[in-house]
C-alpha positions, -999 to +999 in steps of 0.1 A: -470-861-108-494-862-137-474-850-167-505-840-186-513-813-160-496-781-151-475-780-119-500-761-098-474-735-088-478-697-092-450-673-102-455-645-077-427-622-086-391-615-094-367-592-075-333-579-085-314-586-053-280-575-062-261-560-092-224-552-092-207-539-123-173-522-127-157-514-161-123-503-172-131-475-197-098-480-215-108-514-227-131-511-257-136-547-268-155-574-250-129-599-238-131-637-237-154-642-207-164-670-184-201-672-173-208-689-140-244-695-131-255-707-096-288-711-078-301-717-044-336-723-030-355-719+002-389-735+009-412-723+037-418-745+067-454-751+056-442-762+021-465-737+003-440-710-008-406-711-024-378-686-032-352-693-058-320-672-061-301-673-094-268-656-097-247-649-128-211-640-123-193-628-155-156-633-151-128-618-172-100-643-165-074-615-172-093-590-150-086-562-174-120-552-187-149-555-162-166-575-135-203-581-133-224-601-109-262-601-109-286-619-085-324-623-090-349-639-066-380-656-079-410-660-056-433-690-061-463-705-042-485-736-044-519-730-060-543-746-035-563-774-050-541-776-081-510-792-066-493-815-091-455-810-085-435-806-054-418-773-048-385-793-044-389-808-079-400-774-094-369-757-079-345-780-096-352-770-132-384-751-138-378-723-113-343-714-125-354-717-161-381-691-155-356-667-139-328-669-165-344-645-190-345-619-163-308-624-155-299-624-193-317-591-198-300-574-168-265-586-180-271-577-217-285-542-209-258-534-183-230-542-206-246-525-235-252-493-215-215-494-205-205-489-241-195-525-248-212-550-270-239-568-249-228-599-231-252-627-239-254-657-215-251-688-236-277-716-235-270-744-211-285-775-197-304-769-164-313-805-162-276-815-161-270-789-134-299-803-114-287-839-117-250-830-109-256-807-079-283-787-061-262-755-063-235-752-089-218-733-117-221-736-154-192-724-175-200-712-210 
């Protein structure tokens, strides 16, 4: 890979695959939460398209206030003639990094609209996740 060039991969779309939210209306304050982020990828047989699924699961360890789980899918493809990075390498860090703002927005807006302060997913190191495991969780 030539680090002075772009990856040669197109971001073709993002889809909200699933959103599950339940809230106890008697709890008014945002509790101490655990944020678990996981990802998975699928590459086409011809190695020209990729889908990456990023899921955020917001856990209330006491299970008193709410539960929230959101999954988005990003669609990517190789730009013919501009190939510079494999889809496998792109899927480890770059792809999930492009999808996290969408997940953050869904979670913040969902919790805000429920009458709670918005839940903001903390920053975390995607490179560390990629090096430790292909699919995993980050707690923050």
